[in-house]
N, C-alpha and C positions, 0 to 999 in steps of 0.2 A: 504494499501500499504507499500510498505517497500523495502529499498533498498539492492539490490543481487547483485553479479558479475556474469555476463555471458559471454559467448562466440558465436559469429556467423560464427565463421570459426578456420582451425586449424593453429597454427602457434607461435608466439613467443610469450612474455607476452604482444607486443602490443596490441592482440586481446582480451585482456580481458577490459569488459565494468562494468561500476554499473550503474545500470538502477532500477527505479522504476515498482516493478511485485507484481500484488495482493496474499497475500499468503491464501489459503485456510484455514477450521478451521483445527484442526486435526481428522483425521478419527479414528474409532473405532481402540484403540488399541495403538494411535498415542499422542505424548506430542511436544505442539510446544514450542519454547524457545527463549526469545530475549538474542539474542547473545550478548557477552561481549568480547570475544577474539577466533581467530583462530589459529589451530597450521597448518603451512605448511608443507606437503610432499611431496617428487619425484614426485609419482605417480600422484598428479594433474596436475604437469609440463608435465607429460607422454600424458596423456588423454587431456589436452590444443593443444599437439603437432598432438594428431592423432595416437599416437604410442603404447595407452596403452591397457591392456587386455581388458578394455571396448569401446565400441564405440556409444559415444551417439547420438540422433539425436540432429539438430542443431536448433535454438539457447541450449543450456546448462547450465545448473548451475555446479558448482565445490567445493572440499572439502570434506574432510574426518572426520575434526578434529573440537570439537568446546565448550567453556563452556560458561553459562549463567545462568537466571535465569527462571522458568519454568513458563510460561505465561497461555496457556490453554491446558486443559487435556482432551482426548479424552472418550466417553464412555469405559468402560470395563477396565478400568486402576486403578488401586489401589496402594496406598505405596508413591503416591508424593503430595505434594500442592504447590498451586500457590506460588509464592515467591521462593520456594526449587531452590539453589544454585547446578547446576549440568554440565557433562561433558558426553563426548558422545562416546561409543566405536563404532570405524570405521564403517560403512554399508557396506554391500555389494555392492550397487551398489552410487556412488557418484552425477549418474547421476538424479536417482532416488532420493534420499534424499541429494542432497546438502549443505555445510554448510555452504559455503560463505554469510553471507548475517545479514542484522539486525533481520531475524525473518528464523527461521528455521525448521520442522518438522520432527520427527524421531520415529521409533518404539520405546514402551516404554523401549523393552527388552533391548536395547540400550543406556538406559541412567542410567546413575549414578551420586547417591550422594558423592560428594567428599568430603574429608575431610574436616571439616571450618577452619583448618589453612593453606590450599590451594587456593592461588589467583587464580582469574581468567585465567590469561597469563600461571600459573604454572597446571593450570586445564587443558587447552588445549594443554597443552602439553607431556599428559600422554599415554593415552591411544595408540596410535598407536605403539611409541618404545616400550613401555614396555609388552604390548600384543605380539609383535613380537619377541623379546629376549625372554622372556620368554615361549613361544609356543616353539622356536627353542630348546631352551637350558635345559628347564625344562621337557616341557611335550615331547619333542620326543628327544632330546637326553640324558636323564635323567642325566644330569651333577651333581657331587655328590663332597663332600667336599674332597679339596686338589689335584683334578685333574685339570691339566691342559684346556684352551679352547683357543684355535686360534679365535681372530676378527679381520677380516681386513675392511678398512672403519672404524678405530675405531673410528673418531672425527666426523662421525655423529651420531644424533641422538638416531639410533636403536644401534649403537656398541657403545655409550655411556652408554644407558641403559644397554645393554648387560653384561659391568663392573661392575658395581653397581648390578646386579642380582647375576655373578659370586661370587663377594665380598660380597654380602648376606647370600651366603651357603659356604662359606669358600672356593671356588673353586679358579683357578689362571688365572686369565686373561694376555693373552698376546695379545698388542695392536699393529697391523700393519696397516703401514699409511704411505702415499707416501713418503714423506721426511721427515726432524729432526724438521721442524717447529713448528711442533705442539705436538712436545715429551714431553715436558716438563709440558704441557698441559692435556696431559693423563694420564703422571703419577702422578699428582693433581688430576685427576679426577677417582685416583684408577687404574690403572696399574701398572701391578707388573713388565712386562717386554713391552718392544716398542722397534719394530722393523720400521726401514724407508725402503721400500720393495727398492725405487728408490736409497738408497746410501748402503744398504749393499746387501749380500747375503741371500735370505731369507729361502732356505733352509739350508744352515751352520748354521745359526743364529737359528732356531728353535730345529735343533738338539743339537746346543750347549746348548741352556734353556731347554729342556725336558728331556735330555739323551735318551740311545739307544732305549727305548721302546717308543718314540714317543708320540705323541698327538692324542689323541681317538676323541677329539670334535675340530670340523673346523666351525665357521659361518661366512658365505661371499654373499655378495651382488655384487661382482665384475665380477666374472667368466673370463673366456679370458687365457689370459698365466700363470696368477698367478695359475692354477689347477697343474700348472707341479711341483712348488717345495711346494705347501703343502700337496698335496697326497704324496708325496718322504718323505716329513719329520712326516706322519702320523702312529697311531700304527695301529698292526694287528688288523682287526676286527673295525677298526676307522670310524667314520663318519663325512661327509663333508656336510651341511646344506645349498645349494642355495637358496637364496630367492630373487635376484633381475637380475640385468643382465648392470651395469654399464660399463665394457670393451665394447668398437667397434671392438674389435679384434675377432676373430673366439677362439671359447673355445676348444681347444685339449680333445679329451678322455684320461688318462691314464690309456690304457687299460691293461698291464702288471702290473704297481702298484696296479691296481685294483684286477685283479687275484689273483697276490701274497701274496696281505695283506688280501683279503676279504675284500673291502672296500665298505662302504654305500656312494653314491652321493645322495642326497635325494631333490629335490625342496619343495621348500614351499611358504604359503602364509599364510597371517594372518587370512583370512577370514576362515580355516579348525576349529580355534579355534572359530571363532566367530559365524560360524553354527553350530555348537557343543553345547547345551545347558550346559553340564556335564563339559563339560572339560572348556568352558568362565567363569562357577560359579567357578571353581578353582583357574583360573588365575586371576579373581577380587578381590578373597580373599586375593593370595601372593602379587598381586601388592597393595592392600589397605592397609595393613597390613605391606609392605615397607614402603608405602609414611607415614603411622601413625608414625612407629617406627625412620626415618629419614634416613634407607638404602638406600632408592630410592627418588631421588629428581632431578625435570627436571633442565637442565643446558641448556638457553636459550643464545641462539646465539645474537638475536638481533630483536627489536619490532618496527613493521612498523604500522602508521592508517589506518584504512579502505581504505580511499580516496588515499594513495599509492599503492593497491594494485600491480598494473605494476610493480613498483621499488622493490617493497619483490619478487614478482617472479622473478625480474632480478637478485637479490642478491641469492636466492635459486638456481639458474643455475649456480651462479659463484664459487660455489664448495670451496669457504674460511670459508664459516661458520663454528662453532667448537657448534654444539649441536642443537636446536631446534629454527626456524624461528617463530614470533609469531606475529597476526595483532590485532591491537585491534581497536574493533566497541564502 
């Protein structure tokens, strides 16, 4: 038996329960991990509320990221030994492979031996944010040195990862945040420019920063009315990659701007990378190299003990954090 987090009905953080559950041994191709830390993501709050792209059978587990020690190895798995320190690439289904628990089982292809210098808390804050940002900026947009990139919701874990990745390749990150409260923290985190969208005219500031040619690459998890100023400030042939939908307002389609500039508006989920072995291996190599050389360093907003998972989810939904929320187990 092991303690795991489950929910028996959809709702707010209060529906989460810590329960004792029997954990099956790993099947062929799987690894069971003694969890030391969990990384929290907005997708988990959405699934808990019943508004995620995955609708689980209840009661359901939860969680996309974890780090810990290899405890058991299924048949057909090589390259791992008992006691190895590992972290988890987000699975396609967190209902099938939930991370929130003292023990969790994952496909071996999603288990990564992380650099020895990386502690469990940092290791639990790696793969969702860096894979998401890498897939969008490097794999899809082909961002290059000395090129501007607009990053909205920049104080989120993915936003901060995108800033670090842009700096690692010599691109110029423009961080967009709602107010100026986090502006200095974003500059300290590597943003070359910061725009407070509720206090400044977003289009005018982008045009001022990027010049008449505009910005080719935009990374956005918000949607809603921000599409209009973002696309208006984009370069001809630019690409806006949408990986979320945080805005509760309708998202307008900027038809004439898209037509006149031949823009690409592209939806994106990290599972694109996870489900493609070649792309995933390239992403792992880039991220592990960046972690090793210090260019990529997870920023942890706050840590909670496992027993305070409800409070951790309340904090997750508060939108006040700067970086990743981690739960220690």
